[in-house]
C-alpha positions as CSV (number, residue, x, y, z in Angstrom):
1,M,-1.5,51.7,-21.1
2,Q,-2.4,49.5,-24.0
3,N,-0.4,50.3,-26.5
4,N,2.6,50.4,-24.1
5,N,1.4,46.9,-23.1
6,R,1.0,45.6,-26.6
7,R,4.5,47.2,-27.7
8,S,6.0,45.2,-24.6
9,F,4.7,42.2,-25.4
10,L,5.9,42.5,-29.4
11,K,9.3,43.1,-28.4
12,K,9.5,40.4,-25.8
13,A,8.1,38.5,-28.5
14,A,10.7,39.2,-31.1
15,F,13.8,38.6,-28.5
16,G,11.9,35.3,-28.1
17,G,12.5,34.3,-31.4
18,I,9.3,35.5,-33.1
19,T,9.6,37.9,-36.0
20,L,7.3,41.3,-35.8
21,G,5.9,40.5,-39.4
22,G,4.7,36.8,-38.4
23,V,2.9,38.6,-35.4
24,M,1.5,41.5,-36.9
25,K,-1.1,39.6,-39.0
26,F,-3.1,38.5,-35.9
27,S,-4.6,40.5,-32.9
28,V,-3.0,41.0,-29.7
29,E,-5.3,38.0,-28.1
30,D,-4.8,35.6,-31.3
31,T,-1.0,36.2,-31.0
32,I,-0.8,35.6,-27.3
33,A,-3.0,32.3,-28.0
34,Q,-0.6,31.2,-30.6
35,T,2.6,32.0,-29.0
36,T,1.6,30.8,-25.8
37,A,-0.4,27.3,-27.1
38,N,2.5,24.9,-25.9
39,V,2.8,26.6,-22.4
40,S,1.3,24.2,-19.3
41,R,-1.7,26.2,-18.0
42,T,-1.8,24.1,-14.6
43,S,2.1,24.9,-13.6
44,N,4.7,27.7,-12.8
45,P,7.4,25.5,-12.3
46,S,9.4,28.0,-10.5
47,E,6.8,28.4,-8.1
48,L,6.0,24.8,-7.3
49,K,6.0,23.7,-3.8
50,I,5.3,20.1,-2.2
51,T,2.5,20.3,0.0
52,D,1.8,16.6,0.8
53,L,2.7,12.6,0.3
54,R,-0.1,10.0,0.5
55,Y,-0.1,6.5,-0.6
56,A,-2.5,3.8,-1.6
57,L,-1.5,-0.1,-1.0
58,T,-2.4,-2.4,-3.6
59,T,-2.4,-5.8,-3.5
60,V,0.1,-6.3,-6.4
61,L,2.9,-8.9,-5.5
62,G,1.7,-9.5,-2.0
63,G,1.7,-5.4,-1.2
64,T,2.9,-2.8,-3.1
65,A,2.1,0.5,-2.4
66,I,1.8,3.5,-4.8
67,I,2.6,7.0,-3.6
68,R,1.4,10.7,-4.5
69,I,3.2,13.4,-4.0
70,D,1.2,17.0,-4.1
71,T,1.8,20.8,-4.5
72,N,0.4,24.2,-4.2
73,Q,-0.7,24.2,-8.1
74,G,-2.7,21.0,-7.8
75,I,-0.7,19.0,-10.1
76,Y,1.1,15.6,-8.6
77,G,3.4,13.1,-9.4
78,L,2.8,9.3,-9.0
79,G,5.6,7.1,-7.5
80,E,5.9,3.3,-6.2
81,V,7.8,1.8,-3.0
82,R,9.2,-1.5,-4.0
83,D,7.2,-4.5,-3.8
84,G,7.1,-6.3,-0.4
85,A,8.4,-2.9,1.1
86,D,7.1,-1.0,4.1
87,V,5.4,2.4,2.9
88,R,6.7,4.0,5.7
89,Y,10.2,4.1,4.1
90,A,8.5,6.7,2.2
91,L,6.6,8.4,4.6
92,M,9.5,9.2,6.9
93,L,10.9,11.2,4.3
94,K,8.0,13.3,4.2
95,S,9.2,16.0,6.7
96,R,12.3,16.1,4.7
97,I,10.7,17.2,1.4
98,L,7.6,19.4,2.5
99,G,7.8,22.8,1.0
100,L,10.6,22.0,-1.5
101,N,10.3,22.6,-5.2
102,P,9.9,19.0,-6.6
103,C,11.7,20.4,-10.0
104,N,14.7,20.1,-8.2
105,V,14.9,16.4,-8.4
106,E,18.7,16.1,-7.8
107,M,18.9,18.0,-5.0
108,I,16.2,16.5,-3.1
109,F,17.7,13.3,-4.2
110,K,20.8,13.9,-2.2
111,I,18.5,15.0,0.8
112,I,16.9,12.0,1.1
113,K,19.4,9.3,-0.4
114,Q,20.9,8.7,2.8
115,F,17.8,7.0,4.2
116,G,17.9,4.5,1.8
117,G,19.9,1.2,1.4
118,P,20.2,-2.5,-0.2
119,S,17.1,-3.9,-2.0
120,R,13.4,-3.2,-0.4
121,Q,15.4,-0.4,2.3
122,A,15.6,1.8,-0.8
123,G,11.8,1.6,-1.5
124,G,10.9,5.2,-0.1
125,V,13.8,7.1,-1.8
126,C,13.3,5.6,-5.2
127,G,9.6,5.9,-5.1
128,V,10.0,9.7,-3.9
129,E,12.3,9.8,-6.8
130,M,10.0,8.4,-9.0
131,A,7.0,10.9,-8.5
132,L,9.2,13.8,-8.5
133,W,10.1,12.8,-12.1
134,D,6.5,12.5,-13.1
135,L,5.8,15.9,-11.4
136,C,8.4,18.1,-12.8
137,G,7.3,16.2,-16.3
138,K,4.1,17.3,-16.0
139,A,5.0,21.0,-14.8
140,Y,7.2,21.3,-18.1
141,S,5.0,19.6,-20.0
142,V,7.6,16.9,-21.4
143,P,7.9,13.0,-20.9
144,A,10.3,11.6,-17.9
145,W,12.8,10.3,-20.9
146,Q,13.1,13.8,-22.4
147,L,14.3,15.4,-19.0
148,L,16.5,12.1,-19.2
149,G,18.3,13.5,-21.9
150,G,16.4,11.8,-24.8
151,R,15.2,8.6,-25.9
152,Y,16.9,6.1,-28.3
153,R,14.2,3.8,-28.7
154,D,10.1,4.3,-28.8
155,K,9.5,0.6,-27.8
156,I,11.2,-1.2,-25.2
157,R,11.7,-5.1,-25.5
158,L,10.3,-7.2,-22.2
159,Y,10.7,-10.5,-21.0
160,A,8.2,-12.5,-19.3
161,D,8.2,-15.7,-17.0
162,T,8.0,-19.1,-18.8
163,P,5.0,-20.7,-17.3
164,M,5.3,-24.0,-15.8
165,S,2.9,-26.8,-15.9
166,S,2.5,-30.7,-14.9
167,S,2.8,-31.9,-18.6
168,P,5.2,-31.2,-21.1
169,A,2.0,-30.7,-23.5
170,E,0.3,-28.0,-21.3
171,Q,3.4,-26.3,-20.9
172,L,4.0,-26.1,-24.4
173,K,0.3,-24.6,-24.9
174,L,1.5,-22.0,-22.4
175,I,4.6,-21.3,-24.1
176,K,2.7,-20.8,-27.5
177,Y,0.4,-18.7,-25.6
178,R,3.3,-16.3,-24.1
179,T,5.1,-16.3,-27.6
180,E,2.4,-16.6,-30.4
181,E,-0.6,-14.8,-28.9
182,Q,1.2,-12.4,-26.1
183,G,4.2,-11.9,-28.5
184,Y,7.0,-11.8,-25.9
185,T,10.4,-12.5,-27.3
186,W,12.6,-12.9,-24.4
187,L,11.4,-15.8,-21.7
188,K,12.9,-16.4,-18.1
189,M,12.5,-19.6,-16.0
190,D,13.2,-20.5,-12.1
191,L,15.3,-23.6,-12.0
192,S,15.5,-24.2,-8.6
193,I,16.9,-26.9,-6.2
194,D,13.5,-26.9,-4.5
195,E,12.3,-28.8,-7.2
196,L,15.1,-31.6,-6.2
197,K,13.7,-31.8,-2.7
198,D,11.5,-35.0,-3.3
199,I,14.3,-36.5,-5.7
200,P,16.8,-39.0,-3.6
201,G,20.3,-38.6,-4.3
202,T,20.1,-35.1,-5.4
203,L,21.2,-32.9,-3.0
204,V,23.4,-32.9,0.1
205,N,22.3,-31.4,3.7
206,Q,18.9,-30.3,2.6
207,K,16.9,-31.4,5.3
208,F,18.6,-30.0,7.8
209,W,17.4,-26.6,6.1
210,Q,14.0,-27.6,5.0
211,E,11.0,-26.1,6.6
212,N,7.7,-27.5,5.7
213,G,9.7,-30.0,3.6
214,S,10.5,-26.7,1.2
215,L,13.5,-25.1,0.3
216,K,12.0,-21.7,-0.2
217,Q,13.7,-18.5,-0.5
218,W,11.2,-16.3,1.1
219,Q,10.4,-17.8,4.4
220,G,11.5,-18.1,7.6
221,N,13.4,-16.2,10.7
222,Y,16.9,-14.9,10.8
223,M,18.7,-18.0,11.1
224,S,16.5,-20.0,8.3
225,Y,17.5,-20.9,4.8
226,G,16.1,-18.1,3.0
227,N,18.0,-15.3,5.4
228,T,21.5,-17.3,5.3
229,Q,24.1,-16.2,2.8
230,H,25.0,-18.8,-0.2
231,P,28.4,-19.8,1.0
232,F,26.8,-21.0,4.7
233,T,24.4,-23.4,4.0
234,Q,26.7,-26.2,2.9
235,I,24.1,-27.4,0.5
236,Q,25.9,-29.6,-2.4
237,I,24.1,-30.4,-5.7
238,T,25.3,-34.0,-6.8
239,D,25.8,-35.1,-10.4
240,K,22.2,-36.6,-10.2
241,G,20.9,-33.2,-8.8
242,L,22.9,-31.5,-11.5
243,D,21.5,-34.0,-14.4
244,E,17.9,-33.2,-12.8
245,L,18.6,-29.6,-13.4
246,A,19.5,-29.8,-16.8
247,K,16.7,-32.0,-18.0
248,M,14.5,-29.2,-16.8
249,A,16.1,-26.6,-18.5
250,E,16.7,-28.9,-21.5
251,H,13.1,-29.4,-22.0
252,V,12.2,-25.6,-21.5
253,R,14.7,-24.9,-24.5
254,N,13.4,-27.5,-26.6
255,L,9.9,-26.1,-26.3
256,V,10.8,-22.3,-26.5
257,G,13.6,-23.1,-29.5
258,Y,16.6,-21.1,-29.9
259,E,15.1,-18.2,-31.6
260,I,14.0,-16.6,-28.4
261,P,16.6,-15.6,-25.3
262,L,15.7,-17.7,-22.4
263,S,17.1,-16.6,-19.0
264,T,17.3,-18.3,-15.5
265,D,17.1,-17.6,-11.7
266,H,16.1,-18.4,-8.4
267,Y,18.4,-21.9,-8.1
268,G,18.6,-21.4,-4.2
269,H,21.2,-21.2,-1.5
270,F,24.4,-23.0,-2.3
271,D,28.2,-21.6,-2.5
272,L,30.4,-20.8,-5.5
273,N,31.7,-24.3,-6.2
274,N,28.0,-25.4,-6.7
275,G,27.4,-22.1,-8.9
276,I,30.1,-23.1,-11.2
277,R,29.3,-26.7,-11.6
278,L,25.5,-26.0,-12.3
279,G,26.4,-23.3,-14.8
280,R,28.7,-25.8,-16.7
281,A,25.7,-28.2,-17.0
282,L,23.7,-25.6,-18.4
283,E,26.4,-24.2,-20.9
284,K,25.2,-26.2,-23.9
285,Y,21.5,-24.8,-23.5
286,R,22.7,-21.4,-24.5
287,L,21.1,-19.4,-21.7
288,A,20.8,-15.6,-22.0
289,W,22.2,-15.0,-18.3
290,M,22.2,-16.9,-14.8
291,E,20.7,-14.6,-12.0
292,D,21.7,-14.0,-8.9
293,I,23.7,-17.6,-8.4
294,I,25.1,-16.1,-5.3
295,S,24.4,-12.2,-3.5
296,W,25.5,-9.4,-5.1
297,E,28.1,-8.0,-2.6
298,L,30.5,-11.2,-3.1
299,T,32.2,-9.3,-6.1
300,D,35.5,-11.7,-5.8
301,Q,33.1,-14.6,-6.1
302,W,31.2,-13.6,-9.1
303,K,34.7,-12.6,-10.6
304,T,35.5,-16.3,-10.1
305,M,32.1,-17.5,-11.5
306,S,32.5,-15.4,-14.4
307,D,36.0,-16.3,-15.8
308,A,35.1,-20.2,-15.1
309,L,31.9,-20.1,-17.4
310,E,30.7,-19.2,-20.8
311,T,27.2,-18.4,-20.0
312,P,26.5,-14.7,-19.1
313,L,26.0,-13.8,-15.1
314,L,23.7,-11.2,-14.1
315,T,23.2,-9.8,-10.7
316,G,21.9,-6.1,-9.2
317,E,18.4,-5.9,-8.4
318,D,19.1,-5.5,-4.8
319,I,22.0,-2.9,-5.6
320,Y,21.4,0.6,-4.4
321,L,23.4,3.6,-6.0
322,L,26.1,3.4,-8.7
323,K,28.6,3.5,-6.7
324,N,27.7,-0.3,-5.1
325,F,27.7,-1.2,-8.7
326,K,30.7,-0.1,-9.8
327,P,32.9,-2.7,-8.0
328,L,31.1,-5.5,-10.0
329,I,31.6,-3.2,-13.3
330,D,35.0,-2.3,-13.0
331,I,36.4,-5.8,-12.9
332,H,33.8,-7.3,-15.2
333,A,32.7,-9.6,-12.5
334,V,29.4,-10.0,-14.3
335,D,28.4,-9.6,-18.0
336,I,25.2,-7.9,-17.3
337,I,23.9,-5.7,-14.4
338,Q,20.6,-5.8,-13.7
339,P,19.1,-2.7,-11.4
340,D,15.6,-2.3,-10.1
341,L,14.7,1.2,-10.6
342,S,12.5,0.5,-7.2
343,S,15.9,-0.1,-5.5
344,S,18.5,1.4,-7.3
345,G,17.8,5.0,-6.6
346,G,15.1,5.9,-9.0
347,L,15.2,6.9,-13.1
348,L,18.3,9.5,-13.0
349,E,20.5,7.1,-11.0
350,T,19.7,3.8,-12.8
351,K,20.4,6.0,-16.0
352,K,24.0,7.0,-14.5
353,I,24.7,3.2,-13.5
354,G,23.7,2.1,-17.5
355,D,25.7,4.5,-18.7
356,Y,28.9,3.6,-16.3
357,A,28.3,0.1,-17.4
358,E,28.1,1.0,-21.2
359,E,31.6,2.7,-20.9
360,H,33.0,-0.7,-19.7
361,G,31.3,-2.9,-22.3
362,V,28.8,-4.3,-19.9
363,A,25.3,-4.5,-21.0
364,M,22.1,-3.7,-18.7
365,A,18.7,-5.4,-18.4
366,M,16.1,-4.1,-16.2
367,H,14.5,-6.0,-13.1
368,Q,10.9,-4.7,-12.3
369,A,8.2,-6.2,-10.2
370,G,5.5,-4.1,-9.1
371,T,2.5,-1.9,-10.5
372,P,2.5,0.2,-13.8
373,V,3.5,2.8,-11.9
374,S,7.2,1.7,-11.6
375,F,7.1,-0.2,-15.0
376,M,6.5,3.0,-16.5
377,A,9.2,4.7,-14.8
378,S,11.7,1.9,-15.7
379,V,10.2,2.2,-19.7
380,H,11.1,5.9,-19.3
381,C,14.7,5.0,-17.9
382,A,15.1,2.0,-20.4
383,A,14.2,4.3,-23.4
384,A,17.0,7.0,-22.5
385,T,19.6,4.4,-22.0
386,Q,21.5,2.8,-24.9
387,N,22.8,-0.2,-23.3
388,V,19.6,-1.8,-22.4
389,L,18.5,-5.3,-23.3
390,A,14.9,-5.8,-22.0
391,L,13.0,-4.8,-18.9
392,E,11.3,-7.4,-16.6
393,H,7.2,-7.7,-16.9
394,H,6.3,-9.8,-13.8
395,S,2.7,-9.1,-13.6
396,V,2.0,-10.4,-17.3
397,D,-0.7,-12.9,-16.3
398,L,-2.6,-10.6,-14.0
399,T,-5.7,-9.9,-15.9
400,W,-6.6,-6.6,-14.3
401,W,-3.0,-5.4,-13.5
402,E,-2.8,-3.0,-16.7
403,S,-6.5,-1.2,-15.9
404,L,-4.9,-0.1,-12.5
405,V,-3.6,2.9,-14.7
406,K,-4.9,4.8,-17.8
407,T,-2.2,6.3,-20.3
408,T,-2.6,10.2,-20.6
409,D,-2.3,9.8,-24.6
410,G,-4.7,6.8,-25.5
411,R,-1.6,4.5,-26.3
412,Q,-1.7,0.6,-24.6
413,L,0.9,0.3,-22.2
414,I,1.9,-3.1,-24.2
415,T,1.8,-4.2,-27.4
416,K,2.8,-8.0,-28.2
417,G,5.8,-8.2,-25.7
418,F,6.7,-4.6,-26.2
419,A,6.4,-1.6,-23.9
420,N,5.3,1.8,-25.5
421,V,7.4,4.8,-24.9
422,P,4.8,7.8,-24.9
423,S,6.1,10.3,-27.4
424,N,4.4,13.4,-25.8
425,A,2.4,12.4,-22.7
426,P,4.2,14.9,-19.7
427,G,6.0,12.8,-17.0
428,L,5.1,9.3,-16.9
429,G,2.4,9.4,-19.1
430,I,-0.3,7.6,-16.7
431,E,-2.9,8.9,-14.4
432,L,-4.4,6.0,-12.2
433,N,-7.8,4.4,-12.7
434,E,-8.8,4.9,-9.0
435,D,-12.0,2.9,-9.1
436,V,-9.9,-0.3,-10.3
437,V,-7.1,0.9,-7.8
438,K,-9.9,0.7,-5.0
439,E,-10.7,-2.5,-5.9
440,H,-7.4,-3.7,-5.4
441,L,-6.4,-2.2,-2.3
442,H,-4.5,-4.5,0.3
443,Q,-6.9,-6.3,3.1
444,K,-4.6,-4.7,6.0
445,D,-4.9,-1.2,4.6
446,K,-8.1,-0.2,2.8
447,S,-7.2,3.7,3.3
448,F,-6.9,5.6,-0.4
449,F,-4.7,8.2,-0.4
450,A,-5.6,9.6,3.0
451,P,-4.1,12.7,5.3
452,T,-0.4,11.8,6.5
453,T,-0.3,14.6,8.6
454,E,1.5,12.5,11.4
455,W,4.5,12.4,9.2
456,N,4.8,16.2,8.6
457,E,7.2,16.8,11.4
458,K,11.0,16.4,11.0
459,R,12.1,15.0,14.5
460,S,16.2,14.1,14.0
461,H,19.0,16.2,12.6
462,D,20.1,14.5,9.6
463,R,23.5,15.7,8.6
464,I,25.7,13.0,8.1
465,F,29.3,14.4,8.7
466,S,30.6,16.8,11.4
């Protein structure tokens, strides 16, 4: 029987590409050890099954949940529900994926994608998709970028917010720290009409919308300023207001210089016409882009602005799925699309978005605001997508942010303004630093990957056609 087993092994090895002469110098034990050296000992991918979905809610950006998908073989995948989104967007998907093979990523995505929607409504679907690619990469012992078709680059250029200060001297010091010590080669600044609220004669109709003397975009009820679409506020910027905003842009541009791309964002809620007027006031500063001047759904208005302005226009962080990017791309309504992988559909869907945009001559930047889990998912996607300009790093000054995870190959997450793409580390190439995560759990939910059995049962029929 031993002789038959050996002959059977050698025959199979020869068919697998190993010559008889190459193995005869080894014992059977040595031959098996050599020929299976790169095979994962922890996984039989075809037999993998999802057994659980759990979470930990961190304090990153006011509340960002990391999810973990467990399997019957002890390996697990990490994902993330987008910042500010309820973790229940992911938990309600648990009953739809239990018992499935996590390596069938695209099939599972098609099962659950109907439960996603614009912006943070997609957080659960995208978080699960991230975790599946992490699991699949670990099962096959390859990086996630390899599963997406390979990589174009081994480091990803990052862009970071430009720090603001009360004095020019202090701001110059902060910018030098950002560019010279931290090494960032691309910066972004906010340029909001909220900065004009105390300057008389700069805005029309602002007091009607102010809450507590502010024009903040992230507060209020359904009929508040922050929840009213841009064409419906009837706030206008006067010539004096445009001059003031131009001075702010000029001040930062003079500090940064022209070697570094400078992008702008968070202008406030005003209409297409005021967006064009603001764009023209800023054109001489050669901005890398103007981001989300109006809401992403207004495709025709984006096209009107794009035709009127020389500065590149960009939107996309709240768009879910390629089919909803296509209208903007097809008519060149924007110059750059900006998916957030935590809202756009996850790694594979975002790569499809980038590839489609590339075919139409549209570049892609990537929005990212979350923990190192979504950051690394974005890094893998950016590595595998050719037309990527840069990836956002939103927590650049959060000193403990990087220590939430540890890399599985010993690399640094970020080196001098560039994210390092893992060359061999399986999956996303990270594991949680559990002690640090526990230190930064959100006050409203201190559970740490606790059982979620109440989400095991499926309670509806999901088919969307008759």
